[in-house]
C-alpha positions as CSV (number, residue, x, y, z in Angstrom):
1,C,31.6,107.8,106.5
2,C,30.0,104.8,108.2
3,E,29.3,104.9,111.9
4,S,31.6,102.9,114.2
5,E,30.5,99.6,115.7
6,Q,30.4,101.3,119.1
7,T,28.0,104.0,117.8
8,Q,25.8,101.4,116.3
9,K,25.8,99.5,119.6
10,Y,24.8,102.5,121.6
11,G,22.3,103.9,119.2
12,Q,20.0,106.7,120.4
13,K,19.4,107.3,124.1
14,K,16.2,109.2,125.2
15,L,16.9,112.1,127.5
16,I,14.1,114.1,129.2
17,F,14.9,117.7,130.1
18,I,12.6,119.2,132.7
19,A,13.1,122.9,133.7
20,E,11.2,124.6,136.4
21,E,12.2,128.0,135.2
22,L,12.8,130.1,132.1
23,T,15.9,128.5,130.8
24,S,18.0,128.2,127.6
25,L,20.1,125.3,128.7
26,A,18.7,123.0,126.0
27,T,19.4,125.6,123.4
28,R,22.9,126.2,124.6
29,F,23.7,122.5,124.4
30,A,21.9,121.9,121.1
31,Q,23.0,125.0,119.2
32,E,25.9,126.3,121.3
33,S,24.2,129.6,121.7
34,F,22.5,131.7,124.3
35,G,19.3,133.6,123.6
36,K,18.6,136.5,126.0
37,Q,15.0,136.6,124.8
38,Y,14.5,132.8,125.3
39,K,10.8,131.9,125.9
40,Q,9.7,128.9,127.9
41,T,8.9,125.8,126.0
42,I,5.3,125.7,124.8
43,G,4.3,122.1,124.4
44,L,7.4,120.1,123.6
45,D,10.8,120.7,122.0
46,F,12.7,117.8,120.5
47,F,16.1,117.5,119.0
48,L,18.9,115.0,118.3
49,K,22.5,115.7,119.3
50,R,25.6,113.5,118.9
51,I,28.0,113.6,121.8
52,S,31.6,112.2,122.0
53,L,32.8,110.0,124.8
54,P,36.3,108.7,125.7
55,G,37.8,106.3,123.3
56,N,36.1,107.9,120.2
57,Q,32.8,106.5,121.3
58,N,29.8,108.4,120.1
59,V,26.2,108.4,121.2
60,T,23.2,110.3,119.9
61,L,21.0,111.9,122.5
62,Q,17.3,112.2,121.8
63,V,16.4,115.2,123.9
64,W,12.8,115.9,124.9
65,D,12.4,119.3,126.5
66,I,9.1,119.2,128.4
67,G,9.8,122.3,130.5
68,G,6.7,124.0,129.1
69,Q,4.3,121.2,130.2
70,T,2.2,121.3,133.4
71,L,2.1,118.5,135.9
72,G,-1.6,117.9,134.9
73,G,-0.7,117.4,131.2
74,K,-2.4,114.4,129.7
75,M,0.7,113.3,127.7
76,L,3.3,114.0,130.3
77,D,3.7,110.5,131.5
78,K,4.0,109.3,127.9
79,Y,6.9,111.8,127.3
80,A,8.7,110.6,130.5
81,Y,8.2,106.9,129.9
82,G,11.2,104.9,128.7
83,A,13.7,107.7,129.4
84,H,17.3,106.6,129.8
85,G,18.2,109.9,131.5
86,V,16.5,112.8,133.2
87,L,17.7,116.3,133.9
88,L,15.8,118.1,136.6
89,V,16.8,121.7,136.2
90,Y,16.1,124.7,138.5
91,D,17.3,128.2,139.0
92,I,19.7,128.7,142.0
93,T,18.4,132.2,142.4
94,N,14.7,131.1,142.5
95,Y,13.8,129.0,145.5
96,Q,10.3,128.2,144.2
97,S,11.8,126.5,141.1
98,F,13.8,124.2,143.4
99,E,10.8,123.3,145.6
100,N,8.6,122.5,142.6
101,L,11.1,119.8,141.4
102,E,9.9,117.3,144.0
103,D,6.6,117.0,142.2
104,W,8.3,116.6,138.8
105,F,10.6,114.0,140.3
106,S,7.6,112.0,141.6
107,M,6.0,112.2,138.2
108,V,9.0,110.8,136.5
109,K,9.3,107.9,139.0
110,K,5.6,107.1,138.6
111,A,5.8,107.2,134.8
112,N,8.6,104.7,134.7
113,E,7.3,102.2,137.4
114,E,6.5,99.6,134.7
115,S,9.3,100.5,132.4
116,D,12.2,98.1,131.8
117,I,14.5,101.2,131.8
118,Q,15.2,103.0,135.0
119,P,16.5,106.5,134.1
120,I,19.7,108.0,135.4
121,M,18.6,111.2,137.0
122,F,20.6,114.5,137.6
123,L,19.7,117.5,139.7
124,V,21.0,120.5,137.8
125,G,21.4,123.9,139.3
126,N,21.5,126.6,136.6
127,K,22.7,130.2,136.6
128,I,26.0,129.7,138.6
129,D,27.1,132.9,136.9
130,L,24.8,134.6,139.5
131,E,26.3,132.9,142.5
132,H,26.0,136.2,144.5
133,M,22.2,136.0,144.1
134,R,21.9,132.4,145.1
135,T,18.8,131.5,147.2
136,V,19.1,127.7,147.1
137,K,22.0,126.8,149.3
138,A,24.4,124.1,148.1
139,D,23.6,121.9,151.1
140,K,19.9,121.9,150.2
141,H,20.9,120.8,146.7
142,Q,23.1,118.0,148.0
143,R,20.5,116.8,150.5
144,F,17.9,116.5,147.7
145,C,20.4,114.4,145.7
146,Q,21.3,112.1,148.6
147,E,17.6,111.6,149.6
148,N,16.5,110.7,146.1
149,G,19.6,109.0,144.6
150,L,20.3,111.8,142.1
151,L,23.6,112.8,140.6
152,S,24.6,116.5,140.8
153,Q,25.7,119.2,138.4
154,F,25.8,123.0,138.4
155,V,25.9,124.9,135.1
156,S,25.4,128.3,133.5
157,A,23.4,128.4,130.3
158,K,24.5,132.0,129.8
159,T,28.3,131.5,129.9
160,G,28.2,127.8,128.9
161,D,30.1,126.8,132.0
162,S,29.8,123.0,132.4
163,V,26.8,122.7,130.0
164,Y,28.5,120.2,127.6
165,L,30.0,118.4,130.6
166,C,26.5,118.0,132.1
167,F,25.2,116.2,129.0
168,Q,28.5,114.3,128.6
169,R,28.2,113.0,132.2
170,V,24.6,111.9,131.6
171,A,25.6,110.0,128.4
172,A,28.5,108.4,130.2
173,E,26.4,107.3,133.2
174,I,23.8,105.8,130.9
175,L,26.4,103.8,129.1
176,G,28.4,102.9,132.2
177,I,31.5,104.8,131.0
178,K,33.7,106.6,133.6
179,L,35.1,110.0,132.9
180,N,38.6,110.8,134.3
181,K,39.7,114.1,135.7
182,A,41.5,115.2,132.5
183,E,38.4,114.5,130.4
184,I,36.2,116.4,132.8
185,E,38.5,119.5,132.8
186,Q,38.6,119.4,129.0
187,S,34.9,119.8,128.9
188,Q,34.9,123.0,130.8
189,R,34.2,126.2,128.9
190,V,36.6,129.1,128.9
191,V,34.7,132.4,129.5
192,K,36.2,135.6,128.2
193,A,35.5,138.9,130.0
194,D,34.5,142.1,128.2
195,I,37.2,144.7,127.2
196,V,37.7,147.2,130.0
197,N,39.0,150.7,129.7
198,Y,41.5,151.8,132.4
199,S,42.9,155.4,132.1
200,Q,42.4,155.4,128.3
201,D,44.4,152.3,128.0
202,T,42.3,149.5,126.5
203,V,43.2,146.2,128.0
204,A,41.6,142.9,126.8
205,R,41.5,140.5,129.7
206,T,40.7,136.8,129.6
207,V,39.7,135.3,132.9
208,N,40.8,131.9,133.9
209,P,38.5,129.1,133.0
210,P,35.9,128.9,135.8
211,R,36.5,126.1,138.3
212,S,34.3,123.2,137.7
213,S,31.1,123.6,139.7
214,M,30.5,119.9,139.3
215,C,29.9,118.0,142.5
216,V,31.6,114.7,142.9
217,M,29.9,111.7,141.3
218,Q,27.9,109.6,143.7
């Protein structure tokens, strides 16, 4: 069928995905799967993904995964130029991955100094399923957001918790669309636990959907 007028109006939006760690977040979003043997991007991964927003409004995200690039890469500024949105992703269990993001943030800002488009930028903490191994405290995350004008999100590529919500929020921010509480909760992922054997009685348990790890929109 034909695309709606709203879809034609919004068209494609360029989203840059920068990961300072071995992550499968882009794969989880694009293919709704998690690869245990995921390898860091070599060069550049690129894909298109249509996402639904309130009011049956759709937007196609043009996702550029440049996590495998180095800061000295010759084409890096070209990849970052003209982005509508940027996800700066780090591993909450790896403090070095968090510290390195300051250089990536500076690169993105410099690359878009002369662009007509100033990207919406999110700081994304991955691996919230490993909260007990966290080395980057939440207050450090929040401080970085406040000092640099970033929006905040926590996700788990492994369980899928808040991954779709993360990209949905980016798209909504780019288009100036506000998500209400019900729409945010609907985007959470239900995570099912493994079957556990208690005294030879096999009981299948389903845990409650994880509470949204999303921080309040700035």
